[in-house]
N, CA and C of each residue as an Amber inpcrd file, in Angstrom:
protein
   192
   2.0440000   8.0200000 -27.1400000   0.8610000   8.6220000 -26.3330000
  -0.2730000   8.7790000 -27.3090000  -1.4400000   8.2930000 -26.9090000
  -2.4880000   8.2090000 -27.8240000  -3.2620000   9.6760000 -27.7730000
  -4.1810000   9.8160000 -28.5920000  -4.9840000  11.2060000 -28.5850000
  -5.6670000  11.3770000 -27.3240000  -6.1550000  10.3600000 -26.7310000
  -7.0680000  10.5920000 -25.4930000  -6.1190000  10.6470000 -24.1510000
  -4.9500000  10.5190000 -24.3000000  -4.0660000  10.6190000 -23.1820000
  -3.5060000  11.9190000 -22.9910000  -3.4050000  12.3610000 -21.5710000
  -2.9550000  13.7120000 -21.3480000  -1.4660000  13.5450000 -21.2040000
  -0.6940000  14.6200000 -21.5780000   0.7740000  14.5140000 -21.2850000
   0.9080000  14.5450000 -19.8460000   2.0550000  14.0170000 -19.3640000
   2.3170000  14.1360000 -17.9360000   2.5940000  15.5570000 -17.4320000
   2.1920000  15.8690000 -16.2270000   2.4140000  17.2650000 -15.7570000
   3.5440000  17.2100000 -14.7100000   4.7340000  17.6820000 -15.2270000
   5.8620000  17.6250000 -14.3480000   5.8000000  18.5270000 -13.2600000
   4.9590000  19.6000000 -13.3200000   4.7800000  20.5650000 -12.2380000
   3.9480000  20.1750000 -11.1490000   3.3140000  18.9080000 -11.1600000
   2.5270000  18.6190000 -10.0110000   3.3090000  17.9980000  -8.9740000
   3.0260000  18.4210000  -7.7890000   3.7320000  17.9740000  -6.4640000
   2.8680000  16.6940000  -6.1200000   3.5500000  15.5420000  -5.9260000
   2.9440000  14.2430000  -5.6340000   2.9970000  13.9340000  -4.0460000
   2.2990000  13.0730000  -3.5840000   2.3070000  12.5520000  -2.2760000
   3.8620000  11.9960000  -2.1430000   4.3350000  11.2410000  -3.0990000
   5.7360000  10.7340000  -2.9020000   6.6300000  11.9360000  -2.7460000
   6.4330000  13.0340000  -3.5670000   7.3770000  14.2300000  -3.4660000
   7.3130000  14.6940000  -2.0130000   6.2090000  14.8110000  -1.5410000
   5.9580000  15.4660000  -0.2180000   6.5660000  14.6280000   0.7950000
   6.4660000  13.2210000   0.7960000   7.0830000  12.3500000   1.8200000
   8.4960000  12.3970000   1.7930000   9.1080000  12.3790000   0.4670000
  10.6680000  12.5470000   0.4320000  11.0230000  13.7590000   0.8600000
  10.3870000  14.8380000   0.6870000  10.6880000  16.2050000   1.2020000
  10.8180000  16.3640000   2.6680000  10.0000000  15.4970000   3.3750000
  10.0310000  15.3120000   4.7190000  11.1930000  14.4280000   5.2860000
  11.8870000  13.9060000   4.3570000  13.0540000  13.1660000   4.7990000
  12.7270000  11.5980000   4.7990000  11.8240000  11.1450000   4.3210000
  11.3800000   9.7080000   4.3870000  11.9500000   9.1490000   3.0400000
  12.7340000   8.0370000   3.2350000  13.2500000   7.3180000   2.1310000
  12.1390000   6.9170000   1.1660000  12.4590000   6.8170000  -0.1710000
  11.5400000   6.3830000  -1.0820000  10.9410000   4.9760000  -0.7650000
  11.8750000   4.0890000  -0.3590000  11.3600000   2.7050000  -0.1220000
  10.3370000   2.6280000   1.0660000  10.7000000   3.5590000   2.0950000
   9.9190000   3.5390000   3.1960000   8.5240000   4.3620000   3.0210000
   8.6740000   5.3840000   2.0710000   7.4620000   6.0780000   1.5620000
   6.4010000   5.1930000   0.9150000   7.1340000   4.3920000   0.0170000
   6.2450000   3.4430000  -0.7130000   5.5210000   2.4070000   0.3620000
   6.3350000   2.0400000   1.2750000   5.6890000   1.1160000   2.2780000
   4.6140000   1.6580000   3.0700000   4.6770000   2.9270000   3.4880000
   3.6520000   3.6660000   4.1000000   2.4230000   3.7490000   3.3060000
   2.5820000   3.9720000   2.0920000   1.5040000   4.0810000   1.0980000
   0.7380000   2.6780000   0.7690000   1.5710000   1.7130000   0.8260000
   0.9650000   0.4040000   0.6810000   0.1860000  -0.0850000   1.7360000
   0.6520000   0.3520000   2.9210000  -0.1170000  -0.0760000   4.1070000
  -1.1850000   0.8610000   4.6910000  -1.5240000   1.7710000   3.9280000
  -2.5860000   2.8540000   3.9960000  -2.3410000   3.6230000   5.2070000
  -1.0400000   4.0130000   5.4670000  -0.7480000   5.0310000   6.5860000
  -0.6310000   6.4720000   6.1220000  -0.7270000   6.7730000   4.8120000
  -0.7600000   8.0380000   4.4320000  -2.0270000   8.7370000   4.1470000
  -2.2310000   9.9900000   4.6940000  -3.5650000  10.5820000   4.4700000
  -3.2510000  12.0270000   4.0030000  -4.1200000  12.4220000   3.0130000
  -3.8390000  13.7420000   2.4290000  -5.2830000  14.4500000   2.7550000
  -5.0390000  15.4590000   3.6380000  -6.3250000  16.0920000   3.9300000
  -7.4100000  15.2470000   4.5860000  -6.9160000  14.1580000   5.4080000
  -7.7820000  13.3140000   5.9000000  -8.0810000  12.0160000   5.2580000
  -7.8670000  12.0490000   3.9740000  -8.2190000  10.9190000   3.0590000
  -7.0450000   9.9120000   2.9290000  -7.3230000   8.7510000   2.9610000
  -6.2710000   7.6160000   2.8630000  -5.8970000   7.6910000   1.3400000
  -4.5090000   7.6510000   1.0980000  -4.0230000   7.7240000  -0.2170000
  -2.9590000   6.5890000  -0.2810000  -3.0200000   5.8810000  -1.4370000
  -2.1070000   4.6940000  -1.6430000  -1.3980000   4.9190000  -3.0020000
  -1.6360000   5.9110000  -3.7730000  -1.0980000   6.1230000  -5.0290000
   0.0780000   7.1530000  -4.9020000   1.3990000   6.7940000  -4.9650000
   2.5410000   7.6390000  -4.8470000   2.5170000   8.9570000  -5.7730000
   1.6510000   8.7020000  -7.0100000   1.6930000   9.8360000  -7.8090000
   0.3570000  10.7210000  -7.6590000  -0.2790000  10.5120000  -6.7080000
  -1.3990000  11.3340000  -6.2880000  -1.0770000  12.7010000  -6.0220000
  -1.8270000  13.6920000  -6.5840000  -1.3590000  15.1700000  -6.2560000
  -1.5320000  15.5090000  -4.9000000  -0.4870000  16.2860000  -4.3200000
  -0.5220000  16.7750000  -2.8910000   0.0770000  18.1530000  -2.7540000
  -0.3680000  19.1150000  -3.6690000   0.4310000  20.4610000  -3.5120000
   0.0270000  21.1110000  -2.3050000   0.9490000  22.0050000  -1.8830000
   0.7380000  22.7490000  -0.5570000  -0.5060000  23.6130000  -0.8790000
  -1.4910000  23.9210000  -0.0450000  -1.2490000  23.6140000   1.4120000
  -2.0130000  22.3380000   1.8100000  -1.9600000  21.3020000   1.0250000
  -2.6260000  19.9310000   1.4140000  -1.8710000  19.4180000   2.6450000
  -2.6300000  18.8800000   3.5240000  -1.8050000  18.3350000   4.8260000
  -1.5850000  16.9230000   4.5480000  -0.3410000  16.6090000   4.7070000
   0.0400000  15.0580000   4.3530000   0.5140000  14.5350000   5.7550000
  -0.1430000  13.4780000   6.2290000   0.4020000  12.9780000   7.5530000
   0.3890000  11.4060000   7.4630000   1.1800000  10.8980000   8.2860000
   1.1840000   9.3640000   8.4900000   0.4700000   8.9790000   9.6170000
  -0.5250000   8.2640000   9.4920000  -1.4490000   7.8740000  10.5900000
  -1.8980000   6.3400000  10.2350000  -1.7780000   5.4910000  11.0440000
  -2.3940000   4.1470000  10.9410000  -3.6440000   4.0320000  10.7780000
  -4.2630000   3.1660000   9.8830000  -5.6920000   3.0390000   9.6910000
  -6.2910000   2.6820000  10.9670000  -7.8210000   3.0280000  11.0070000
  -8.3770000   2.8010000  12.2870000  -8.7520000   1.3370000  12.5370000
């Protein structure tokens, strides 16, 4: 890890964590992210490591 790199924050709840907690398999969750079906507080998210702590609203919704 270089000087400019921040250490990973293991306490951050991610979009993938939230989808898995909802009972969605990891493979299916990644598929939903890749196809832009995941929204966090109304914004499309494709990064499984994006933060999504509660009370953020995570929903599956097809793109318009």
